[in-house]
VOGU-3710 file (C-alpha; in Angstrom, 3 decimals, decimal comma):
1> myasvetpfl> 161,533/15,720/-148,678  160,390/15,802/-145,007  160,559/19,690/-145,120  158,428/20,014/-148,122  155,634/18,123/-146,387  156,090/19,987/-142,881  155,982/23,421/-144,493  152,377/23,575/-145,714  151,281/21,766/-142,303  152,992/24,277/-140,289
11> etiflkrlil> 151,465/27,150/-142,323  148,119/25,795/-141,728  148,528/25,616/-138,088  149,837/29,287/-137,966  146,848/30,421/-139,868  144,341/28,418/-137,750  146,060/30,002/-134,644  145,678/33,429/-136,162  141,897/33,049/-137,042  141,294/31,687/-133,528
21> smlelhtsvq> 143,417/34,614/-131,882  140,998/37,228/-133,475  137,336/36,111/-133,664  134,982/38,373/-135,529  131,019/38,388/-135,017  130,548/36,875/-138,351  133,126/34,067/-137,641  131,533/30,549/-137,956  131,182/28,980/-134,455  133,014/25,866/-135,641
31> yvrgigpria> 136,373/27,927/-135,678  135,879/28,832/-131,994  138,332/27,000/-129,907  136,798/23,753/-128,264  133,745/23,708/-130,592  134,616/22,242/-134,066  132,194/20,923/-136,934  130,355/18,326/-134,810  129,231/20,552/-131,980  128,777/23,462/-134,625
41> silaekgist> 126,089/21,217/-136,211  124,334/20,773/-132,801  124,257/24,557/-132,297  122,969/24,964/-135,715  119,850/23,197/-134,924  118,980/26,123/-132,592  120,018/28,685/-135,268  123,344/29,496/-133,805  125,955/29,569/-136,845  128,066/32,593/-136,015
51> vedllyylpf> 129,899/34,007/-133,073  127,208/36,733/-132,910  124,420/34,182/-132,840  126,324/32,596/-129,844  126,782/35,885/-128,144  122,982/36,582/-128,506  122,243/33,045/-126,743  121,550/34,906/-123,385  121,265/33,388/-119,907  117,633/32,752/-118,901
61> ryedranpks> 118,622/33,231/-115,148  121,529/34,059/-112,919  122,862/32,270/-109,757  124,683/34,274/-106,932  127,894/32,271/-106,388  129,876/35,254/-105,040  130,888/35,482/-101,422  131,753/32,036/-100,485  130,565/30,939/-97,022  132,241/28,785/-94,275
71> iaelrvgesa> 130,811/25,412/-93,518  129,630/26,528/-90,070  127,423/29,216/-91,904  125,461/26,893/-94,171  121,794/26,320/-93,654  119,541/23,381/-94,907  117,752/24,466/-98,092  119,994/27,313/-99,436  122,254/27,381/-102,354  125,610/28,487/-101,397
81> siiaevrnsh> 129,447/28,392/-102,562  132,271/27,286/-100,320  136,011/26,971/-100,673  137,251/23,637/-98,933  140,045/21,134/-98,736  139,591/17,622/-100,067  139,866/15,160/-97,145  138,791/11,806/-98,674  136,420/10,064/-101,233  134,801/6,697/-101,544
91> lyrtksgmpi> 132,916/4,995/-104,488  130,270/2,203/-103,442  127,300/0,717/-105,044  123,703/0,222/-103,937  122,129/-3,091/-104,010  120,816/-2,467/-107,408  124,228/-1,665/-108,606  124,242/1,902/-108,936  127,558/3,676/-108,310  127,584/6,472/-105,713
101> felvvgqgmk> 130,572/8,726/-105,436  131,100/10,572/-102,069  133,663/13,425/-101,690  134,474/14,746/-97,966  135,693/18,214/-97,978  136,653/20,287/-94,968  137,442/23,645/-93,517  139,406/23,070/-90,240  137,230/20,777/-88,047  134,028/21,251/-90,006
111> tivctwfhga> 133,293/18,942/-93,071  130,668/18,398/-95,513  129,771/15,537/-97,909  129,382/15,901/-101,699  127,310/13,156/-103,343  127,066/12,062/-106,970  124,609/9,239/-108,134  126,130/7,348/-111,110  129,470/9,056/-110,079  132,076/6,239/-111,025
121> ylrdrfkpgq> 133,748/8,745/-113,523  134,917/10,972/-110,656  136,785/8,068/-108,961  140,421/9,251/-109,678  139,765/12,823/-109,999  140,335/14,190/-106,598  143,166/13,707/-104,051  143,491/14,676/-100,402  144,810/18,239/-99,972  143,376/19,768/-103,162
131> mlalygkvee> 141,615/23,013/-102,676  138,115/23,179/-104,295  135,499/25,673/-104,951  131,867/24,222/-104,793  128,303/25,598/-105,348  125,150/23,612/-104,666  122,045/23,196/-102,680  122,625/22,260/-98,928  120,697/19,286/-97,681  120,639/17,215/-94,404
141> gwgkfsktrl> 123,010/14,296/-94,348  121,963/10,812/-94,615  122,886/7,338/-93,212  125,193/7,380/-90,101  126,082/11,125/-90,605  122,404/12,169/-90,926  122,306/14,264/-87,716  126,148/15,389/-87,613  126,904/16,418/-91,000  125,423/18,267/-94,124
151> qimqpqievl> 125,621/17,333/-97,665  125,561/18,798/-101,099  124,149/16,747/-104,066  125,828/16,994/-107,372  127,723/20,306/-106,735  129,418/22,425/-109,355  133,276/22,109/-108,568  136,273/23,665/-109,735  139,811/22,795/-108,706  141,651/25,948/-107,422
161> gqnedepesl> 144,837/24,338/-106,176  146,597/21,005/-105,945  147,528/21,298/-102,089  147,055/23,680/-99,249  150,693/24,851/-99,421  150,087/27,018/-102,563  150,079/30,661/-101,968  146,937/32,180/-101,026  147,232/34,815/-103,688  147,456/32,222/-106,284
171> leerleqsve> 144,231/30,593/-105,145  142,403/34,043/-105,098  143,721/34,730/-108,628  142,239/31,436/-109,886  138,975/32,146/-108,087  138,820/35,541/-109,868  139,156/33,786/-113,159  136,841/31,077/-112,585  133,576/31,122/-114,523  131,872/28,847/-111,898
181> igrivpvyea> 132,501/30,116/-108,443  133,028/33,457/-106,645  130,828/35,500/-108,914  127,279/35,818/-110,160  127,067/33,022/-112,721  124,765/32,878/-115,896  122,522/29,865/-116,346  121,680/28,751/-119,905  119,113/26,576/-121,444  120,782/23,287/-122,340
191> igklnsrwfr> 121,089/22,269/-126,164  121,216/18,416/-126,033  124,321/17,762/-124,053  125,669/21,334/-124,075  124,950/22,290/-120,592  125,186/25,591/-118,774  128,995/24,692/-117,785  129,706/24,137/-121,374  128,255/27,499/-122,392  129,991/29,361/-119,728
201> naldrifqel> 133,340/28,027/-120,904  132,797/28,470/-124,525  131,707/32,088/-124,085  134,633/32,733/-122,008  137,110/31,615/-124,629  135,175/33,659/-127,109  135,567/36,879/-125,068  139,414/36,041/-124,651  139,748/35,898/-128,385  137,033/38,438/-129,693
211> speipdgipp> 138,343/41,395/-131,552  138,477/44,337/-129,100  136,484/46,491/-131,736  133,119/45,051/-133,047  130,903/46,701/-135,308  128,378/49,207/-133,691  125,579/50,434/-135,948  124,160/52,989/-133,591  125,443/56,486/-134,158  127,494/58,120/-131,470
221> avreqmqlis> 124,865/60,882/-131,084  122,305/58,324/-130,199  124,565/56,363/-127,891  125,528/59,552/-126,013  121,777/60,616/-125,968  120,635/57,257/-124,537  123,799/56,893/-122,352  124,660/53,471/-123,856  127,643/51,277/-123,128  129,664/49,911/-125,908
231> rreafqhvhf> 128,364/46,806/-127,806  131,366/44,546/-126,755  130,914/45,549/-123,119  127,237/44,697/-123,194  127,857/41,237/-124,419  130,466/40,638/-121,928  128,584/41,891/-119,020  125,356/40,368/-119,888  127,066/36,861/-119,745  129,678/37,699/-117,033
241> pivgeslanl> 128,170/40,425/-114,703  130,652/42,774/-113,335  131,253/42,530/-109,445  128,636/44,232/-107,360  125,881/43,973/-110,141  122,415/43,504/-108,556  120,874/40,005/-108,953  117,491/41,584/-109,213  118,535/43,879/-111,954  119,926/41,166/-113,821
251> eghctpahrr> 116,838/38,899/-113,414  114,740/42,070/-114,392  116,845/42,708/-117,555  117,519/46,359/-116,378  121,206/46,368/-116,157  123,268/48,666/-118,475  124,301/45,759/-120,617  120,655/44,507/-120,985  119,363/48,073/-121,572  122,078/48,533/-124,358
261> lifeelffle> 121,252/45,148/-126,271  117,370/45,676/-125,764  117,681/49,329/-127,163  119,738/48,237/-130,152  117,242/45,666/-131,025  114,218/47,925/-130,717  116,150/50,809/-132,525  116,789/48,946/-135,620  113,382/47,348/-135,746  111,859/50,979/-135,488
271> vglelkrrnl> 114,343/52,137/-138,169  113,003/49,568/-140,460  109,454/50,435/-139,731  110,055/54,147/-140,343  111,616/53,226/-143,793  108,571/50,966/-144,627  106,283/53,741/-143,740  108,213/56,247/-145,828  108,283/53,887/-148,861  104,510/53,344/-148,466
281> rrrtgisfnl> 103,980/57,032/-148,911  105,743/56,949/-152,156  103,409/54,286/-153,440  100,423/55,087/-155,912  97,192/55,010/-154,100  93,449/56,108/-155,079  92,528/59,685/-154,269  88,775/59,231/-153,482  86,554/62,231/-153,657  84,349/63,241/-150,623
291> nsqiresikr> 81,935/65,864/-151,518  78,543/66,969/-150,086  76,578/64,372/-152,088  78,616/61,523/-150,761  78,393/62,965/-147,243  74,630/62,912/-147,655  74,701/59,471/-148,762  76,573/58,379/-145,778  74,223/60,083/-143,465  71,035/58,565/-145,211
301> flpfrptgaq> 71,834/54,903/-144,347  73,049/55,471/-140,689  70,853/53,820/-138,283  71,591/56,242/-135,445  73,719/59,223/-134,835  77,452/58,302/-134,513  79,337/58,669/-131,347  81,937/61,374/-131,174  84,534/58,710/-131,303  83,128/57,259/-134,514
311> rkvlgeiand> 83,031/60,687/-136,052  86,677/61,150/-135,304  87,775/57,918/-136,456  85,747/58,181/-139,864  87,413/61,704/-140,231  90,783/60,030/-140,018  89,801/57,285/-142,446  88,195/59,833/-144,895  91,424/61,945/-144,789  93,578/58,972/-145,681
321> mqtpvpmrrl> 91,107/57,991/-148,570  91,390/61,536/-150,035  95,114/61,322/-150,287  96,888/59,702/-153,341  98,752/57,447/-150,830  97,394/53,825/-150,073  95,563/53,909/-146,727  96,973/51,446/-144,298  95,009/51,914/-140,949  94,225/49,807/-137,989
331> lqgdvgsgkt> 90,859/50,474/-136,414  90,704/49,350/-132,758  87,443/49,355/-130,724  85,995/47,459/-127,709  83,352/44,891/-128,300  80,211/46,707/-129,543  81,861/49,943/-130,145  80,516/50,216/-133,632  83,511/49,419/-135,879  81,517/47,687/-138,665
341> lvaleaavia> 79,484/50,862/-139,068  82,597/52,958/-139,593  83,921/50,246/-142,022  80,550/50,699/-144,020  80,837/54,349/-144,153  84,304/53,953/-145,660  82,869/51,442/-148,113  80,284/53,802/-149,287  82,906/56,492/-149,957  84,715/53,785/-152,296
351> iengyqaalm> 81,405/52,709/-153,858  80,214/56,380/-154,525  83,615/56,778/-156,237  82,937/54,028/-158,714  85,148/51,470/-156,940  84,245/48,168/-155,235  85,029/47,248/-151,569  85,657/44,055/-149,962  85,243/42,894/-146,349  86,937/39,691/-145,172
361> apteilaaqh> 85,827/38,107/-142,031  87,529/35,028/-140,253  84,472/32,799/-139,917  81,287/32,115/-142,107  79,193/32,983/-139,204  80,522/36,261/-138,960  80,718/36,966/-142,642  77,153/35,986/-142,893  76,199/38,454/-140,078  78,163/41,150/-141,829
371> ylgarkllee> 76,338/40,336/-144,966  72,851/40,403/-143,494  73,727/43,710/-141,586  75,203/45,287/-144,620  72,164/44,371/-146,712  69,828/45,783/-144,147  71,543/49,160/-144,140  72,722/49,448/-147,818  70,226/47,531/-149,914  67,292/49,965/-149,877
381> hgyrvvlltg> 69,749/52,664/-150,930  70,589/50,857/-154,152  73,955/49,320/-153,315  74,753/45,810/-154,387  75,960/43,360/-151,537  77,322/39,916/-152,163  78,410/36,989/-149,915  81,219/34,698/-151,079  82,214/31,819/-148,607  83,720/28,329/-149,203
391> sleeerkrat> 80,465/26,614/-148,340  78,473/27,808/-151,255  77,740/25,285/-153,953  80,173/25,669/-156,949  77,597/26,887/-159,414  76,622/29,786/-157,021  80,326/30,676/-156,428  80,913/30,919/-160,055  78,052/33,294/-160,600  79,090/35,354/-157,712
401> rrhiaqgnaq> 82,781/35,432/-158,883  81,322/36,549/-162,385  79,426/39,404/-160,940  82,488/40,602/-158,969  84,681/40,460/-161,982  82,127/42,409/-164,024  81,649/45,128/-161,360  78,100/44,278/-160,513  78,994/43,652/-156,992  79,818/46,904/-155,072
411> lvigthalie> 80,510/45,411/-151,628  81,877/42,008/-151,479  81,776/40,081/-148,141  83,448/36,883/-147,470  85,880/34,641/-145,646  89,202/33,046/-147,077  87,193/32,316/-150,251  87,972/35,920/-151,274  91,592/35,174/-151,697  91,237/32,298/-154,068
421> ekvefaklgl> 93,043/32,695/-157,280  89,637/32,463/-159,182  88,292/35,601/-157,607  89,061/38,835/-159,504  87,796/42,258/-158,800  86,651/44,771/-161,499  87,993/47,876/-159,662  88,817/47,170/-156,194  89,307/50,356/-154,069  88,939/49,384/-150,392
431> ivvdeqhrfg> 89,723/46,243/-148,395  88,482/45,784/-144,915  89,754/43,021/-142,823  87,737/42,035/-139,698  89,446/40,646/-136,632  92,674/40,919/-138,558  94,739/38,984/-135,814  93,039/35,820/-137,042  94,551/36,096/-140,602  98,107/35,588/-141,683
441> vmqrwrlmrk> 100,202/38,148/-143,302  100,081/36,457/-146,632  96,204/36,164/-146,629  95,917/39,955/-146,208  98,522/40,436/-148,814  96,910/38,058/-151,343  93,503/39,821/-151,045  95,283/43,299/-151,630  97,009/41,960/-154,643  93,621/40,736/-156,443
451> psdnatyesq> 93,687/41,671/-159,993  91,557/44,915/-160,776  92,174/45,134/-164,393  89,344/42,829/-165,832  88,815/43,123/-169,460  85,363/44,207/-169,050  86,585/47,343/-167,428  89,524/48,075/-169,891  87,363/50,018/-172,229  85,547/51,649/-169,570
461> qqhptqmnad> 88,406/53,189/-167,699  88,240/56,071/-170,299  84,634/56,443/-169,661  83,932/56,027/-165,986  80,480/57,867/-166,118  79,228/55,340/-168,447  80,403/52,513/-166,553  78,402/53,807/-163,462  75,425/54,375/-165,582  75,747/50,657/-166,565
471> lrdkrgsssv> 76,074/49,728/-162,998  73,000/51,645/-162,271  70,925/50,003/-164,985  71,957/46,669/-163,929  70,665/47,315/-160,291  67,229/46,856/-161,664  67,857/44,462/-164,379  66,516/40,850/-164,047  69,333/39,729/-166,478  71,815/40,224/-163,653
481> vsspdhpitr> 70,027/38,202/-160,981  68,750/35,003/-162,366  67,099/33,492/-159,197  65,578/34,814/-156,135  68,238/33,511/-153,775  71,075/34,920/-155,805  73,638/36,482/-153,610  73,639/39,739/-155,702  71,207/41,955/-154,012  68,526/43,349/-156,377
491> spdssvasaa> 67,366/46,831/-155,373  65,518/49,509/-157,071  67,204/52,367/-158,579  67,808/55,485/-156,161  69,147/58,936/-155,835  72,263/57,518/-154,313  72,853/55,605/-157,757  72,263/58,812/-159,535  74,717/60,510/-157,212  77,214/57,755/-157,903
501> vavtgvgstd> 77,122/58,615/-161,733  77,775/62,338/-160,745  80,746/61,682/-158,960  82,379/59,075/-161,282  85,472/60,236/-162,964  86,764/61,982/-159,864  89,820/60,132/-158,311  92,206/57,850/-159,811  91,404/55,545/-162,678  94,993/54,178/-162,766
511> fsaepdvlvm> 94,547/50,445/-162,119  98,178/50,159/-160,882  97,387/52,060/-157,881  96,927/49,991/-154,603  93,640/49,814/-152,866  93,146/51,243/-149,394  93,281/48,901/-146,478  91,512/49,111/-143,152  91,920/46,342/-140,692  89,834/46,086/-137,574
521> tatpiprtla> 90,190/44,425/-134,275  88,176/44,181/-130,990  91,236/43,174/-129,206  92,692/46,470/-128,046  96,517/46,897/-128,332  98,584/49,642/-126,861  99,384/52,402/-129,493  103,182/51,989/-129,442  102,960/48,137/-129,540  100,319/48,446/-132,602
531> ltlygdldvs> 102,648/50,735/-134,375  105,452/48,055/-133,858  103,628/44,947/-134,425  101,780/46,280/-137,507  104,610/48,295/-138,836  103,111/50,434/-141,710  99,674/50,963/-140,235  98,359/54,053/-138,588  96,129/53,614/-135,628  92,686/54,753/-134,823
541> iidelppgrt> 90,623/54,088/-131,833  86,994/53,981/-130,980  87,100/54,664/-127,215  83,299/55,302/-126,756  80,457/52,770/-127,052  77,245/53,713/-128,908  74,073/54,841/-127,055  71,798/52,167/-125,697  74,438/49,738/-124,469  73,649/48,745/-121,085
551> pittrcvpde> 76,215/47,826/-118,389  76,649/44,111/-117,881  76,555/42,598/-114,392  79,243/39,907/-113,902  79,261/37,187/-111,277  81,583/34,416/-110,581  80,324/31,178/-109,129  81,548/27,610/-108,538  80,035/24,752/-110,406  78,221/23,581/-107,220
561> ragevwdfvr> 75,790/26,518/-107,520  74,694/25,516/-111,001  71,183/25,007/-109,930  70,950/28,593/-108,865  72,285/29,626/-112,228  69,819/27,731/-114,232  67,001/28,982/-112,276  68,114/32,472/-113,029  68,341/31,665/-116,773  64,829/30,286/-116,583
571> kqvaqgrqay> 63,510/33,558/-115,078  65,183/35,627/-117,782  63,631/33,416/-120,494  60,206/34,009/-118,743  60,646/37,586/-119,268  61,095/36,945/-123,056  64,887/37,102/-122,950  67,265/34,648/-124,451  70,562/33,112/-122,991  74,028/31,716/-124,287
581> vvypviesag> 75,664/28,859/-122,509  79,428/28,410/-123,471  81,554/25,428/-123,066  85,485/25,096/-123,830  85,246/21,875/-125,980  82,714/20,291/-128,501  82,732/16,960/-127,105  84,740/14,953/-124,332  87,282/12,337/-124,947  85,654/9,008/-125,952
591> eegdqlards> 86,294/5,793/-124,205  89,152/4,757/-126,402  91,054/7,776/-125,072  90,423/10,221/-127,987  91,915/13,724/-127,312  89,452/16,588/-126,355  87,735/17,902/-129,434  88,466/21,516/-129,044  86,552/23,991/-131,218  89,033/25,281/-133,796
601> nleetvapat> 86,363/27,146/-135,858  88,139/30,554/-135,190  91,168/29,589/-137,260  89,661/27,169/-139,480  90,022/27,793/-143,390  86,953/26,500/-145,122  88,197/23,403/-147,134  86,867/22,855/-150,840  83,792/20,991/-150,883  84,151/17,294/-151,771
611> parrkagkqt> 81,882/15,965/-154,673  79,745/14,163/-152,128  79,421/17,372/-150,102  78,738/19,566/-153,085  75,825/17,128/-154,145  74,456/17,120/-150,784  74,604/20,787/-150,620  72,849/21,215/-153,890  70,068/19,037/-152,565  69,533/21,001/-149,219
621> laqkrtaiqh> 70,952/24,370/-149,436  67,945/26,101/-151,248  65,430/24,366/-148,750  67,517/25,330/-145,798  67,834/29,196/-146,934  64,019/28,960/-147,740  63,386/27,876/-144,259  65,428/30,656/-142,751  63,401/33,154/-144,866  60,190/31,757/-143,885
631> gdksglpisr> 60,736/30,626/-140,283  60,314/26,997/-141,011  61,632/24,957/-138,012  62,651/21,703/-139,681  66,323/20,787/-139,585  67,300/22,736/-136,678  69,036/20,899/-133,763  66,789/22,298/-130,943  64,283/20,694/-128,430  60,796/20,742/-129,505
641> sadrrisgpa> 59,330/20,413/-125,809  57,797/23,778/-125,966  57,256/26,058/-128,801  55,902/29,098/-126,807  57,638/31,193/-124,288  56,548/30,662/-120,697  55,266/33,671/-118,604  56,785/34,237/-115,268  57,957/36,733/-112,667  58,233/40,301/-113,826
651> qaslagipet> 61,918/40,910/-112,776  64,916/38,435/-112,445  67,929/39,253/-110,438  71,303/37,696/-109,443  70,391/37,791/-105,800  71,919/34,765/-103,947  74,709/34,626/-106,514  78,020/35,644/-104,739  79,990/38,637/-106,007  83,158/36,826/-106,225
661> lpkmsggtkn> 84,424/33,185/-106,640  85,595/31,647/-103,404  89,208/30,931/-103,652  89,781/27,257/-104,451  92,280/25,381/-102,219  95,117/23,405/-103,509  93,480/20,120/-102,717  90,421/20,750/-104,877  90,101/17,842/-107,185  90,198/18,568/-110,869
671> vslksatemc> 86,791/18,115/-112,595  86,684/16,735/-116,244  85,759/19,343/-118,826  82,003/19,460/-119,726  81,465/19,472/-123,386  78,785/21,435/-125,410  77,229/18,430/-127,187  76,844/16,337/-123,926  75,601/19,463/-121,924  73,124/20,496/-124,636
681> eelrkrvfpd> 71,539/17,192/-124,151  71,567/17,470/-120,525  70,119/20,823/-120,615  67,464/19,724/-122,994  66,176/16,697/-121,313  66,722/17,484/-117,549  67,493/21,163/-116,880  65,049/22,889/-119,435  62,769/20,439/-120,895  60,181/23,092/-121,342
691> lrvgllhgrl> 62,489/25,605/-123,209  63,848/25,550/-126,683  67,686/24,585/-126,392  69,917/24,925/-129,465  73,408/23,901/-130,313  76,174/25,729/-132,227  79,742/24,829/-132,542  82,587/24,743/-135,174  81,985/21,103/-136,358  78,412/21,758/-137,637
701> spdekelama> 78,241/22,394/-141,460  78,084/25,988/-142,612  74,275/25,608/-143,334  73,569/24,219/-139,875  75,523/27,139/-138,246  73,677/29,814/-140,417  70,364/28,094/-139,512  71,041/27,976/-135,773  72,058/31,509/-135,730  69,163/32,678/-137,735
711> rfqrgeidvl> 66,787/30,894/-135,273  68,512/32,476/-132,292  68,387/35,824/-133,813  64,621/35,579/-134,573  63,871/34,404/-131,067  63,053/30,761/-131,899  65,775/29,503/-129,426  65,604/30,246/-125,889  69,065/28,898/-124,753  71,891/28,401/-127,305
721> vattvievgv> 74,572/26,033/-126,134  77,652/26,987/-127,925  81,543/26,714/-127,988  83,841/29,810/-128,766  82,423/30,055/-132,264  80,076/32,898/-130,983  83,169/34,793/-129,618  83,328/37,022/-132,559  80,505/38,927/-134,234  77,193/37,433/-133,216
731> dvpnatvmvi> 74,737/40,167/-132,473  71,486/39,229/-130,749  70,126/42,301/-128,790  67,427/40,100/-126,963  70,309/37,857/-125,464  70,728/39,072/-121,879  72,442/36,107/-120,259  76,062/34,717/-121,051  76,945/31,565/-118,729  80,356/30,391/-119,419
741> ehaerfglsq> 81,261/27,001/-117,911  84,919/26,195/-116,879  85,529/29,879/-117,291  88,933/29,426/-115,433  89,934/27,601/-118,766  89,445/30,558/-120,969  91,872/33,325/-121,855  91,103/36,915/-120,506  90,401/38,533/-123,883  88,345/35,640/-124,838
751> lhqlrgrigr> 86,202/36,060/-121,828  85,674/39,717/-122,542  84,898/38,870/-126,130  82,073/36,292/-125,059  80,754/38,815/-122,587  80,547/41,368/-125,337  77,894/39,170/-127,081  75,271/40,345/-124,582  74,286/43,842/-123,448  73,566/44,880/-126,984
761> gvnrsycvlm> 69,744/45,774/-126,265  68,016/47,919/-123,789  67,576/45,321/-121,115  70,026/44,783/-118,326  72,317/41,998/-119,023  74,393/39,366/-116,954  77,504/37,310/-117,358  77,996/34,403/-115,220  81,400/32,615/-114,900  81,159/29,222/-113,643
771> tggkttpqgq> 84,258/27,478/-112,472  85,008/23,726/-111,967  87,891/22,146/-110,186  91,203/23,778/-109,237  91,857/27,352/-110,328  95,442/28,396/-110,964  96,669/31,709/-109,610  96,679/33,097/-113,222  93,044/31,816/-113,881  91,966/33,478/-110,739
781> qrldamlrtq> 93,759/36,809/-111,844  91,592/36,525/-115,146  88,416/35,880/-113,260  89,147/38,904/-110,809  89,739/41,200/-113,769  86,445/40,262/-115,299  84,690/41,093/-112,212  86,552/44,350/-111,765  86,233/46,028/-115,154  84,404/45,972/-118,663
791> dgfaiaeldl> 87,034/48,242/-120,082  88,497/46,361/-123,080  91,695/48,329/-123,152  92,307/47,708/-119,499  91,676/44,068/-119,941  93,874/43,853/-122,983  96,713/45,408/-120,942  96,476/42,824/-118,239  95,983/39,925/-120,840  99,397/41,255/-122,255
801> elrgpgeffg> 101,063/41,048/-118,866  99,681/37,644/-118,205  100,287/35,884/-121,467  103,321/37,831/-122,780  103,392/39,445/-126,251  104,112/36,152/-128,171  101,051/34,376/-127,076  98,887/37,482/-127,020  99,724/38,483/-130,595  100,061/35,079/-131,847
811> tkqagapsfr> 103,412/35,862/-133,548  103,953/32,682/-135,404  100,646/33,193/-137,143  100,701/36,901/-137,581  104,267/37,235/-138,731  105,251/39,488/-135,726  109,010/40,380/-134,846  111,127/37,580/-133,283  113,087/39,166/-130,603  116,284/37,744/-128,961
821> vanlirdral> 116,549/40,197/-126,011  113,596/42,717/-126,102  110,098/42,016/-124,663  107,296/44,381/-126,056  105,555/44,639/-122,620  108,611/44,666/-120,258  110,385/47,184/-122,500  107,692/49,474/-123,616  109,609/52,661/-122,292  112,627/51,743/-124,256
831> lerarseaer> 110,388/51,097/-127,253  109,224/54,602/-127,123  112,526/55,988/-127,026  113,767/53,686/-129,780  110,916/54,844/-131,954  111,831/58,451/-131,267  115,533/58,018/-132,107  114,597/56,096/-135,184  112,422/59,052/-136,430  115,450/61,243/-136,147
841> ivqddfsisk> 117,506/59,002/-138,413  114,908/58,519/-141,084  113,829/62,014/-141,081  117,383/63,467/-141,678  117,908/65,074/-138,305  120,724/67,557/-138,698  122,499/66,109/-135,537  123,100/62,734/-137,501  125,744/62,975/-140,186  125,368/61,408/-143,615
851> merntvmshl> 128,132/58,900/-142,713  126,446/57,739/-139,558  123,077/57,447/-141,314  124,625/55,299/-144,050  126,261/53,104/-141,176  122,861/52,659/-139,596  121,330/51,488/-142,922  124,274/49,115/-143,699  123,991/47,638/-140,146  120,174/47,353/-140,380
861> kthwqrrygl> 120,633/45,369/-143,838  123,561/43,001/-142,768  122,685/42,492/-139,011  118,824/42,766/-138,549  117,046/42,616/-141,695  116,816/38,784/-141,722  115,428/38,777/-138,034  112,405/40,627/-138,505  109,319/39,323/-140,165  107,480/42,528/-139,896
871> vevg> 103,638/42,522/-140,275  102,383/44,578/-143,201  99,401/44,524/-145,290  101,152/45,744/-148,461
//
């Protein structure tokens, strides 16, 4: 009877030992000796569920505990390891009752004290004669031994022997096997109560029981080409470095072990990206025609001769649009380089082929500016431009959506409102996304998936010429536009409209074809990083500014010199110029301790209007827009102390304002942040009582924002106080001064974007960076960079180094890859090599066998696919 009960029990024990003796990468961590279900649940909170996950939990730093020292060699302040004999121990309590455990260890006549607070649990652990290995920071002794003996607080300890009579060879063997002393030791980020010591012991057990051969998806030819060590070796050596490994190389992630793991991660990422690019080339796109008539149509609306860089980039875009493959292109260019003009040229290509184009901007201010700019350039040539934003009253939005669905609207400009389910396009051919890093992946994808098979067009697919003739007739028809302020632009017929009729029917009429996508950014990204971050996008760069852009003089001054800055602003206004004054927050914290109200306009999604807001909008919107059109000053938050510009000296200069910011000492007290709302009142009433001061920030209603910007653009505001809401897209050629208060609080790219708001006219422009309070070393680096260069690409490189790729790219928002080992900035050289090797795999290089290629694909699918949230627009 007992045997029948014991047999299954013994079999279970045997099977469990068999599993433990041969761990695989996919083995659940709960089956690792010493872990179990309870600890496994703690690890699972950090995404660690398998042995492989635990192996990828890498040390964040290392400690050199090799080469133990003698007690006589120890110096106060250093961290050191020693081997010593236990002499005695003592547990006592302070007056407050806290237990303190002291252990005295020695080497010959020299001794040192080890101290633990709350150390009652150590009372019976040590016995005289035991040999210990210890590691910790050496400090001066205290109490009666303060001048005669050193101490180590809370040292790491490992028992090497029970008495001094044990053979020395046995002590050396135990020291070699130790994971705590006598070697370079990894240090891990703790997870709850699981500290570095726990991780060292757990990983040591894993390597003892891990299968000697673990799956390696990198083909032998690539491993040989890159001189990579085996995957198992890499894991072992990154956790437990070999003797003689350089601590600097370990900290710099450039050991052979780190190099292998970094390359593997980047290699499979790049293989995945190459596959995505190849799949994209198999999709059905729109083949746009680009004949001489269309080229002439483009030249006709251009306000100036394009730069060489603009012509080159438009050529790349036009070549993409002519192929039957969906275009996916990233257009990079510094602030003011003319990206929008290139986008409008691409939009005209689509429109002249009988398709619609959509331009999505991150803010209503930028969308409105694009709308006004596009109307100015395109309206007189017969193109219909509409604006769709969340703040429009519902009736107007319905009318706009109807015209979009019917195809009356040829260029649709808007914000997030474009991706609402109610918006349907008749025949969408091109999508332009401005400042693309401010949109999430799904937002871009939803716009691209907008229906383009509206019933109105189903019968017209077979007769595209008639469709465009109808559009031409509607341009001049009052039945299309029912009111003077309707967003559909009414324009007379033109030769361009006739040309549109002539070219219709050329290109795809298959409405399952995907529209072309062009995304734009003024935050330059190195090419390889862009190809990695935006996986399926080709990259074009405008590296030349249009003619007429004047250099900007940049100065950095402390807040104490504000009086000089305001005098300079006044002189510029006296010459007929305008100025921005930018603050980091909208309003300061209130008396009740409210948090600083930061301007979140750049990321805001326009919420649906409440009934009350809609009602208020209907009552005021028409009046406000009429005010904009006719120059009425009512409703604008500006000072009315003076309505005329004052005359003054002929030339203002920055004389007296120092070239650089004096280095702040560590003792400089912090100054509370100035806010836009409070400083606007201060500037109106005390600093510039005779000037017209306006206010613009993200909390204003869309109508108020539009009104303020319209006034500033028309020259009815002298000084515009604002937050970073003006960072993107605001274009006022007459503005020549940008004052940024608390400049040390802004990011480098943000400072550069703000500076880019000026220097857009023929007059010399000035950027003044004012600092308040203590400036951190990184803040000083940002300010120095602004003084040193105006090259957006150089600034972006430095910003990447200062902030790291995660913060720079906003990976959580943008959907960028989440790396476990690699760093896109630090490992850019390996990224280049990984990309090259990935191309060999995907493009069927003859040196890679079919079996090896299949292994790569299988490994990619099983090990890496779930790790990467690759950015794509399709």
